[in-house]
C-alpha positions in Angstrom: -28.2 -10.6 -12.2 -29.6 -7.2 -13.2 -33.3 -6.9 -12.9 -35.2 -4.1 -14.5 -38.6 -2.9 -13.2 -40.8 -0.8 -15.5 -43.3 1.4 -13.8 -45.9 3.6 -15.5 -48.3 5.7 -13.4 -51.2 7.5 -14.8 -52.5 10.4 -12.7 -56.2 10.9 -12.1 -57.5 14.0 -10.4 -61.0 12.6 -10.1 -60.4 9.5 -7.9 -61.8 9.2 -4.5 -58.4 9.8 -2.7 -57.2 12.5 -5.1 -53.7 11.2 -4.6 -50.3 11.6 -6.4 -47.6 9.1 -5.7 -44.2 10.9 -5.2 -41.6 8.2 -4.1 -41.1 4.5 -4.4 -38.4 1.8 -4.6 -38.5 -0.5 -7.6 -39.3 -4.2 -7.0 -36.3 -6.3 -7.9 -35.0 -9.8 -7.3 -33.9 -10.2 -3.7 -33.2 -14.0 -3.4 -33.5 -17.1 -5.5 -33.9 -20.7 -4.5 -33.6 -23.6 -6.9 -34.6 -27.1 -5.8 -37.6 -28.7 -4.2 -38.8 -25.5 -2.7 -42.2 -23.8 -2.1 -43.4 -21.2 0.4 -46.2 -20.2 2.7 -47.0 -16.9 4.4 -48.6 -15.7 7.6 -49.3 -12.3 9.1 -51.9 -10.0 10.5 -53.1 -6.4 10.5 -52.9 -3.8 13.3 -56.1 -2.2 12.1 -59.2 -2.9 14.2 -61.5 -2.3 11.2 -61.0 -1.4 7.6 -59.9 2.2 7.2 -62.0 4.9 5.6 -63.1 8.5 5.9 -65.8 7.6 8.5 -63.9 4.6 10.0 -62.5 4.2 13.5 -59.2 6.0 14.0 -57.6 3.5 16.3 -54.8 0.9 15.8 -53.3 -1.9 17.8 -49.6 -2.2 18.8 -49.5 -6.0 18.4 -51.2 -8.9 16.6 -50.7 -12.6 16.0 -50.9 -15.3 13.4 -50.1 -19.0 13.3 -47.7 -21.1 11.2 -48.4 -24.8 10.4 -46.0 -26.9 8.3 -46.1 -30.6 7.7 -43.2 -32.7 9.0 -41.7 -33.2 5.6 -41.5 -29.4 5.0 -38.2 -28.0 6.3 -37.7 -24.3 6.8 -34.8 -22.8 4.8 -35.6 -19.1 5.0 -38.1 -16.8 6.7 -38.4 -13.1 5.9 -40.4 -10.6 8.0 -42.0 -7.6 6.3 -43.9 -4.9 8.2 -45.4 -1.6 7.1 -47.6 1.3 8.1 -48.5 4.9 8.0 -45.9 7.5 8.9 -42.1 7.6 8.7 -41.6 4.2 10.3 -41.2 2.2 13.4 -38.1 0.1 12.7 -37.6 -1.6 16.1 -40.3 -4.1 17.0 -40.5 -7.6 18.6 -41.3 -11.0 17.3 -42.4 -13.4 20.0 -40.5 -11.2 22.5 -37.3 -11.1 20.4 -36.2 -7.6 19.5 -36.1 -7.0 15.7 -34.4 -4.1 13.9 -35.0 -3.4 10.3 -32.2 -4.6 8.0 -33.7 -2.8 5.0 -36.3 -0.1 4.7 -38.7 1.2 2.0 -40.8 4.3 1.7 -43.6 5.8 -0.4 -45.7 9.0 -0.1 -48.8 10.7 -1.2 -49.6 14.4 -1.4 -50.7 16.1 1.7 -47.5 15.0 3.6 -48.7 11.5 3.9 -45.7 9.2 4.1 -45.7 5.4 4.4 -43.0 2.9 5.2 -42.1 -0.7 5.0 -39.3 -2.7 6.6 -37.5 -6.0 6.2 -35.7 -8.4 8.6 -34.3 -11.9 8.1 -35.9 -14.0 10.9 -34.9 -17.4 9.6 -33.2 -18.5 12.8 -36.1 -17.4 15.0 -38.7 -19.3 12.9 -36.5 -22.4 12.5 -36.2 -22.4 16.3 -39.9 -21.9 17.1 -41.3 -23.9 14.2 -45.1 -24.3 14.1 -47.1 -22.2 16.5 -48.3 -18.7 17.2 -46.2 -15.7 16.1 -46.8 -12.3 17.7 -45.5 -9.0 16.5 -45.5 -6.5 19.3 -43.9 -3.1 20.2 -45.2 -2.0 16.8 -46.6 1.4 17.8 -48.2 3.8 15.3 -50.8 5.2 17.7 -49.1 8.6 17.7 -48.9 9.1 14.0 -52.1 7.8 12.4 -54.5 10.7 13.2 -53.7 12.8 10.1 -54.2 9.7 7.9 -57.7 8.8 9.1 -59.7 11.5 7.3 -58.4 10.1 3.9 -58.6 6.5 4.9 -54.8 5.8 4.6 -54.2 4.8 8.3 -52.9 1.3 8.5 -50.3 -1.1 10.0 -49.5 -4.8 9.5 -46.9 -7.5 9.2 -46.2 -10.7 7.2 -43.7 -13.5 7.3 -42.9 -15.4 4.1 -41.6 -18.9 4.9 -39.6 -20.8 2.2 -39.4 -24.5 2.9 -37.9 -27.6 1.2 -40.0 -30.7 0.6 -38.4 -33.8 -1.0 -41.8 -34.6 -2.6 -41.9 -31.4 -4.6 -40.8 -31.1 -8.2 -37.7 -29.1 -8.9 -38.7 -25.5 -8.7 -37.2 -22.1 -9.1 -38.5 -19.9 -6.3 -37.8 -16.1 -6.7 -38.3 -13.6 -3.9 -38.7 -10.0 -5.2 -39.2 -6.9 -3.0 -39.3 -3.1 -3.0 -42.2 -0.8 -2.6 -44.3 0.3 -5.6 -47.9 1.6 -5.6 -51.1 2.6 -7.5 -53.3 4.4 -8.4 -53.6 4.5 -11.4 -51.5 1.9 -13.2 -48.4 -0.1 -12.1 -46.5 -2.4 -14.4 -43.6 -4.6 -13.1 -41.5 -6.9 -15.2 -40.1 -9.9 -13.3 -36.9 -11.2 -14.9 -34.7 -14.2 -14.1 -37.4 -16.7 -14.7 -36.7 -20.2 -16.1 -40.0 -22.0 -17.0 -39.3 -25.7 -17.6 -42.9 -26.8 -17.0 -45.8 -24.4 -16.2 -47.7 -27.0 -14.2 -48.3 -25.7 -10.6 -46.8 -22.3 -11.3 -47.9 -19.6 -8.9 -47.3 -16.1 -7.9 -47.8 -14.5 -4.5 -48.0 -10.9 -3.2 -47.6 -9.0 0.1 -49.5 -5.7 -0.4 -50.5 -2.9 1.9 -53.4 -0.5 2.2 -55.8 -2.4 -0.1 -59.5 -1.8 0.7 -62.3 -4.4 0.2 -64.8 -1.5 -0.2 -62.9 0.2 -3.0 -62.7 -1.6 -6.4 -63.1 1.0 -9.0 -61.3 -0.2 -12.1 -59.2 -2.6 -10.0 -57.5 -5.5 -11.8 -54.4 -7.7 -11.5 -52.9 -9.1 -14.7 -50.0 -11.4 -15.6 -48.7 -11.2 -19.2 -52.0 -9.3 -20.0 -54.3 -12.0 -18.5 -56.5 -11.1 -15.5 -55.9 -13.5 -12.6 -58.2 -14.1 -9.6 -59.0 -16.5 -6.7 -62.7 -16.4 -6.7 -64.5 -15.8 -4.4 -61.7 -14.7 -2.0 -60.0 -12.4 -4.6 -62.4 -11.6 -7.4 -61.1 -10.3 -10.7 -62.2 -6.7 -9.9 -61.0 -6.6 -6.3 -57.6 -8.4 -6.0 -56.4 -6.5 -2.9 -59.2 -6.6 -0.4 -57.7 -7.6 3.0 -57.3 -11.4 2.5 -54.9 -14.3 3.1 -55.1 -17.0 0.4 -53.1 -19.4 2.5 -55.6 -19.4 5.4 -58.8 -18.1 3.6 -59.0 -15.2 6.1 -60.8 -12.0 4.9 -60.2 -9.8 7.9 -56.7 -8.6 7.2 -57.8 -5.1 7.1 -55.8 -3.0 4.6 -53.2 -5.7 3.9 -53.1 -8.8 1.6 -51.2 -12.0 1.7 -52.3 -13.7 -1.5 -51.1 -16.2 -4.2 -52.5 -17.1 -7.6 -52.1 -19.9 -10.0 -50.5 -18.7 -13.2 -49.9 -22.1 -15.0 -52.3 -21.0 -17.8 -50.6 -17.6 -18.2 -47.0 -18.5 -18.7 -45.3 -20.7 -21.3 -42.4 -23.2 -21.2 -39.2 -21.3 -21.9 -40.4 -18.0 -20.6 -37.6 -15.9 -18.9 -39.8 -13.0 -17.7 -43.3 -12.1 -16.8 -45.1 -8.8 -16.7 -47.4 -7.9 -13.7 -49.9 -5.2 -14.3 -52.1 -3.6 -11.6 -54.8 -1.0 -12.1 -56.8 0.9 -9.6 -59.1 3.8 -10.0 -59.5 4.6 -6.3 -57.8 2.1 -4.1 -54.2 3.1 -3.0 -52.2 -0.2 -3.0 -48.5 -0.7 -2.2 -46.8 -3.9 -3.4 -44.0 -4.9 -1.1 -43.2 -8.5 -1.9 -43.7 -10.8 -4.9 -42.8 -14.5 -4.9 -42.9 -16.8 -8.0 -42.8 -20.6 -7.9 -42.1 -22.2 -11.2 -41.1 -25.7 -12.2 -37.5 -25.5 -13.5 -35.0 -28.1 -14.4 -31.8 -26.3 -15.3 -28.2 -26.4 -14.0 -26.5 -23.3 -12.8 -22.7 -23.5 -13.5 -20.5 -21.3 -11.3 -16.7 -21.2 -11.2 -14.2 -19.9 -8.6 -10.4 -19.6 -8.7 -8.9 -21.6 -5.8 -5.2 -21.1 -6.4 -2.8 -19.4 -8.8 0.6 -21.0 -8.9 3.3 -18.7 -10.3 7.1 -19.3 -10.9 9.5 -16.4 -10.6 10.7 -15.0 -14.0 8.4 -17.5 -15.8 5.3 -17.0 -17.9 4.0 -20.5 -17.0 0.9 -20.4 -14.7 -1.0 -23.2 -13.0 -4.6 -22.4 -12.1 -6.7 -24.6 -9.8 -10.4 -23.8 -10.0 -13.7 -25.3 -8.9 -16.8 -25.7 -11.0 -20.1 -26.0 -9.0 -23.7 -26.6 -9.7 -25.3 -25.2 -6.6 -28.7 -23.6 -6.4 -29.7 -25.6 -9.5 -32.5 -27.9 -10.5 -30.7 -30.2 -13.0 -27.2 -31.8 -13.4 -24.5 -29.9 -15.3 -23.4 -32.1 -18.1 -19.8 -33.4 -18.6 -17.8 -31.5 -21.2 -19.4 -28.2 -20.4 -16.8 -25.8 -22.0 -14.5 -23.6 -20.0 -12.6 -20.6 -21.5 -9.6 -18.8 -20.1 -8.8 -15.2 -21.0 -5.8 -12.9 -20.4 -6.7 -9.2 -20.9 -9.7 -10.3 -22.9 -7.7 -12.6 -25.2 -8.5 -16.3 -25.3 -5.4 -18.3 -24.3 -6.7 -21.7 -23.3 -9.9 -23.9 -23.2 -11.0 -26.9 -21.1 -14.2 -28.7 -20.2 -15.8 -30.2 -17.1 -14.4 -33.7 -16.7 -17.5 -35.2 -14.9 -21.2 -34.6 -14.8 -22.1 -32.4 -11.7 -25.3 -33.4 -9.9 -27.5 -30.7 -8.2 -25.3 -29.2 -5.5 -22.2 -30.9 -6.8 -18.8 -29.5 -7.5 -15.4 -30.6 -8.9 -11.9 -29.1 -8.8 -9.7 -29.0 -11.9 -6.2 -27.6 -12.8 -4.8 -26.2 -16.0 -1.3 -25.0 -16.9 -0.6 -22.5 -19.6 1.9 -19.9 -20.7 1.1 -16.3 -20.9 2.0 -14.7 -24.3 5.3 -12.8 -24.3 3.5 -9.6 -25.3 1.4 -9.6 -22.1 2.4 -7.2 -19.4 3.5 -8.4 -16.0 0.2 -7.3 -14.5 -2.9 -8.6 -16.3 -6.6 -9.4 -15.9 -7.3 -13.1 -15.8 -10.9 -14.4 -16.3 -12.3 -18.0 -16.4 -15.7 -18.5 -17.9 -17.6 -21.7 -17.5 -20.1 -22.6 -20.3 -18.1 -20.6 -22.8 -16.8 -22.3 -26.0 -14.1 -19.7 -26.4 -16.2 -17.4 -28.6 -18.4 -16.1 -25.7 -21.2 -18.6 -26.6 -22.5 -21.1 -24.1 -23.7 -24.6 -24.9 -25.9 -25.3 -21.8 -29.1 -23.5 -20.8 -28.8 -22.4 -17.2 -30.9 -20.9 -14.4 -28.6 -17.9 -14.3 -26.3 -17.0 -17.3 -24.7 -14.1 -15.4 -22.7 -15.9 -12.8 -20.4 -18.0 -14.9 -17.1 -16.2 -14.6 -14.3 -15.6 -12.0 -11.8 -12.8 -12.2 -8.3 -12.2 -10.7 -5.7 -9.6 -11.2 -2.4 -11.5 -11.6 1.1 -10.1 -11.4 3.8 -12.3 -12.8 6.5 -12.5 -10.2 10.0 -11.3 -11.2 13.2 -11.5 -9.3 14.4 -8.3 -7.8 16.9 -6.3 -9.9 20.2 -5.9 -8.1 22.3 -3.0 -9.4 26.1 -3.3 -9.4 27.0 -3.4 -5.8 30.0 -1.2 -4.9 32.8 -2.6 -2.9 32.9 -1.5 0.8 36.2 -0.1 1.8 37.7 0.7 5.2 41.2 2.2 5.9 43.5 -0.2 7.7 44.3 2.4 10.4 40.6 2.7 11.4 40.1 2.1 15.1 37.1 -0.2 14.4 37.9 -2.4 11.5 34.3 -3.4 10.8 31.9 -3.0 7.9 28.2 -2.0 7.8 26.9 -4.3 5.1 23.4 -2.8 5.2 24.6 0.4 3.5 24.1 -1.5 0.3 20.3 -1.5 1.0 20.3 2.3 0.3 20.5 1.3 -3.4 16.9 -0.1 -3.3 13.6 1.8 -2.9 11.0 -1.1 -3.0 9.6 -1.5 0.5 8.7 -5.1 -0.1 12.3 -6.2 -0.4 14.2 -7.9 2.4 17.9 -8.5 2.6 20.3 -11.2 3.9 24.1 -11.6 3.7 26.2 -14.7 3.4 29.9 -15.6 3.2 29.5 -18.1 0.3 27.3 -18.3 -2.7 26.2 -21.8 -1.7 25.0 -20.5 1.7 23.1 -17.7 0.0 21.5 -20.1 -2.5 20.4 -22.5 0.4 19.7 -19.6 2.7 21.7 -21.0 5.5 24.4 -19.5 7.8 23.4 -16.0 7.2 25.6 -13.2 8.7 24.0 -11.9 11.8 26.2 -8.9 12.7 25.4 -7.1 9.4 26.1 -3.6 10.7 29.5 -4.4 12.3 31.0 -7.3 10.3 34.7 -8.1 10.2 36.6 -10.8 8.4 39.9 -12.6 9.0 41.1 -12.1 5.5 40.9 -9.2 3.1 39.8 -8.6 0.5 36.8 -10.9 1.1 33.6 -11.5 -0.9 30.1 -11.1 0.5 26.9 -12.4 -1.1 23.7 -10.3 -0.7 20.4 -12.1 -1.1 17.4 -9.9 -2.0 13.9 -11.3 -1.5 10.6 -9.8 -2.6 8.4 -10.5 0.5 5.2 -10.4 -1.7 6.3 -12.9 -4.4 9.2 -14.6 -2.5 11.3 -14.2 -5.7 15.0 -13.8 -4.9 18.2 -12.6 -6.5 21.8 -12.8 -5.3 24.5 -10.1 -5.8 28.1 -9.9 -4.5 30.6 -7.3 -3.5 34.0 -7.2 -1.8 35.2 -5.9 1.5 38.5 -4.2 1.0 41.1 -2.8 3.6 42.8 0.3 2.1 46.4 1.0 2.9 46.7 4.1 4.9 49.6 6.5 4.4 52.4 6.8 6.8 52.6 9.8 9.1 56.0 9.7 10.7 56.8 11.9 13.7 58.9 14.9 12.5 61.3 17.0 14.4 60.0 20.1 16.2 60.5 23.5 14.6 62.3 26.2 16.6 62.3 29.8 15.7 64.6 32.4 17.1 63.1 35.2 19.2 63.6 38.7 18.0 63.3 41.6 20.4 61.7 39.4 23.0 58.7 38.6 20.8 57.6 35.0 21.2 56.0 34.7 17.8 57.8 34.2 14.5 56.8 33.0 11.1 57.3 29.3 10.4 57.2 27.3 7.2 55.4 24.2 8.5 55.9 22.4 5.2 59.6 21.9 5.8 58.6 18.8 7.8 56.6 17.1 5.0 59.5 15.1 3.6 60.1 13.7 7.1 56.4 12.9 7.6 55.8 11.1 4.2 57.8 11.2 1.0 54.9 10.2 -1.4 54.5 13.1 -3.7 50.7 12.5 -4.3 49.8 12.8 -0.6 47.9 15.9 0.6 49.1 17.5 3.8 46.7 19.6 5.9 47.6 21.5 9.1 45.4 22.2 12.1 45.7 24.1 15.3 43.2 22.0 17.3 42.6 18.3 17.9 39.2 17.0 19.0 38.5 14.2 21.4 37.0 12.0 18.7 40.3 12.0 16.7 39.2 14.8 14.3 40.8 18.2 13.9 39.6 21.7 13.5 41.0 25.3 12.9 42.7 24.5 9.7 45.9 26.5 8.9 45.3 27.8 5.4 48.8 29.2 4.8 51.2 26.7 6.3 54.2 28.2 4.5 54.0 31.4 6.5 52.4 30.6 9.8 52.8 32.7 12.9 52.6 30.7 16.1 49.8 31.7 18.5 51.4 30.2 21.6 54.9 29.2 22.7 55.3 26.3 22.4 52.4 25.3 20.2 51.4 21.8 18.9 50.7 21.6 15.2 48.5 18.8 13.9 49.0 17.5 10.4 47.0 15.0 8.4 48.3 13.0 5.4 45.7 12.1 2.9 46.4 9.5 0.2 44.6 9.2 -3.2 42.5 6.3 -1.9 40.9 8.5 0.7 42.7 7.2 3.8 44.2 9.6 6.2 46.9 9.4 8.9 47.9 12.0 11.3 50.9 13.2 13.4 52.0 16.3 15.2 55.0 18.4 16.1 55.8 21.5 18.1 56.8 24.9 17.0 58.6 27.0 19.6 60.4 30.3 19.8 63.7 30.5 21.6 66.4 33.2 22.3 68.7 31.6 19.7 72.5 31.6 20.2 74.7 32.4 17.1 76.9 29.4 16.2 79.7 30.0 13.7 81.5 27.0 12.3 85.3 27.1 11.8 85.5 25.5 8.5 83.9 24.4 5.2 84.7 21.8 2.5 82.6 22.5 -0.6 83.1 19.1 -2.3 79.4 18.3 -3.0 79.1 15.6 -0.4 76.2 17.4 1.4 78.3 18.1 4.5 79.8 21.5 5.3 79.5 22.5 1.7 78.7 26.1 2.8 79.7 28.5 5.6 76.4 28.1 7.5 76.1 30.3 10.6 73.2 28.9 12.7 70.3 31.0 13.9 71.0 33.9 11.6 67.3 33.8 10.5 66.6 35.6 13.8 68.7 38.5 12.6 67.2 39.5 9.2 69.4 42.6 8.9 72.7 40.9 9.2 75.8 41.3 7.0 78.9 39.2 6.7 82.3 40.1 5.2 85.0 37.6 4.4 88.6 38.5 3.8 91.7 36.6 2.6 94.9 36.6 4.5 95.9 39.8 2.7 92.9 41.7 4.0 91.2 41.8 0.7 87.3 41.5 0.8 86.4 38.5 -1.3 82.7 37.9 -0.1 79.8 40.0 1.1 76.5 38.4 2.1 73.1 39.2 3.5 69.9 37.2 4.0 69.2 37.6 0.3 72.5 36.1 -0.9 73.5 32.5 -1.0 75.8 31.2 1.7 79.5 31.4 1.0 80.6 28.2 -0.8 84.3 29.0 -1.3 83.8 31.3 -4.3 84.5 35.1 -4.4 81.8 37.6 -5.1 84.0 40.6 -4.5 87.5 41.6 -5.5 89.7 39.9 -8.1 89.4 37.2 -9.3 85.6 37.4 -8.9 83.3 34.4 -9.1 86.2 32.0 -9.1 87.1 29.3 -6.8 89.3 30.3 -3.9 92.3 28.3 -2.8 92.5 26.3 0.4 93.5 28.4 3.4 92.5 30.4 6.3 90.1 33.3 5.8 88.7 35.9 8.2 85.1 37.0 8.7 83.3 40.0 10.3 79.5 39.4 11.1 77.3 42.4 11.7 73.9 41.5 13.2 72.4 44.9 12.7 69.4 44.1 15.0 66.7 46.8 15.3 65.8 48.5 18.6 62.1 48.9 19.1 62.3 51.0 22.2 62.4 54.4 20.4 63.4 55.1 16.9 65.0 52.5 14.7 68.7 52.2 15.5 71.1 49.8 13.8 73.1 48.2 16.6 76.6 47.1 15.7 76.6 43.6 17.2 79.7 42.3 15.6 81.3 38.9 15.6 84.9 38.4 14.2 87.0 35.3 13.6 88.6 33.0 11.2 87.4 30.1 9.1 89.4 27.4 7.2 88.5 26.7 3.6 89.3 23.2 2.4 88.9 23.5 -1.4 90.9 20.6 -2.9 
């Protein structure tokens, strides 16, 4: 209900006060009552006499007035206004009850003369006290009025407007307007939101401040261009003259509580009225205007009570209430109702019953949102709308017929493909953390639960409680994950498997022994010679480490296991076997360096059975400079070998016939170790072994 107030002020430099108005607050509709209502008003001034340039410059801090209502007049609202010179006293007392201003107003004239007004709702106080004397106290302007006295603008006063209900009254519309606007020279106020059904008994009332009975130059009060008066209390040329029309008092110095009959100045069907005030000298501030007009119109209002939505559905059920409160006539049956989605009409309905004054009814409608509508849309219901934006019922207020809600269609959570969870079967703790699947979701409104069967997930029973350390009896096993949107309660169910992966074998290999050379306890080992004994799968990956940690991990990786020099004697080597599925097993073996003894076999039988096929002298690797000569029984050299030649396999590589198979028999060898001395200069030492060997070469 937007109210517009139009103000036009003409400045006059030749008036008595020589004033220019600089600030004000437009008078607008504050409250509206529709029913069998009327009002009265009481109040009093703080001035001891009417102000003026030669008047007394004193002011009271309290004053009293009486309220008298008949027994059939029930108080429904009471509003206290007070005003005065200066910047304001906003904490006063009413019959000893502290009152603090709820709203304030201000106005000003040149010469640093400011004025204030204040408002407080005192309904509960007046309803409690009822008829009797009302005293405003602790309203102290004594320290501020002195600069105002020479220009006759010193004042203070208060008024209470009391709205009451009386079953004997006609159906009225009572509007309370307030603000703070002033003259001189001309003030025009347009009051909107009127609904004139019958102009009989129509009236308008004012609370005004600083009017002077002695100043009436070019002073008039008009409604719709017609001068109004209450002669002799408020003559046509001196409307604001310190009077109270309700009591007939004429000693409300510099304030007015007046009402006027306007039944001859408004017409049936009027929706607004124009108030015009002129004053050539008198400075008058209008603070409150009340209109009482006979009105018999409904006032349809609508509220949305409940919106029922179904997950993944465009069907919507709306429960809503149509009411006819603050009205003066019944709302007819079949008053149209329109439903809009993003401004597009999607459904219509009508009131199913006639609503009496103050009545209401609840209705429900179900409709489908068009497929082209986004999941989030604006939903509006409008009562008294035939679907084209046109109403069929005249109402008190045509601006309160709609209800709005932002609706989000609920959709089930989208579950991505859930990866299977895998644990190697050699893990010390064969449990699964099911909640790792939640990392795939970013929506904070989602909640998660896990179940062993789809039926349990659908019924939401028997949920898994140990979600971070779950284990099953059988593998693979299927787990069902239920995702719930906590805002919409829509759910989705996904599934994934728990799988135990087969870990590779890591057999315990034999220890490796190296032969000491020149008392040095470090030799080069090929650690990979043990891989076939550890695991024979060709796709496995072997990794070697020097150090084992307490948590079962390893460190200090050996990057060249085929040529590794031991760093201690003996030394444990740790080896992990990694399979293509990511599982890892581990084992260990020792490498050690010994003072190796030469062992020379006494025979060989190169028949391809893998046993004794060559003349293999053990521990020769500790003597890299060795040479071996083999002779037949005639003393002919038939084989010469070093570390770079293959072991003798019964074939000759010297003499005649060369590279041919030798016959069975006894042969003689001479082994030269040729070890180096590291004490001084290199010296080949003739450490010689001699003997015979039998060749079985059938």
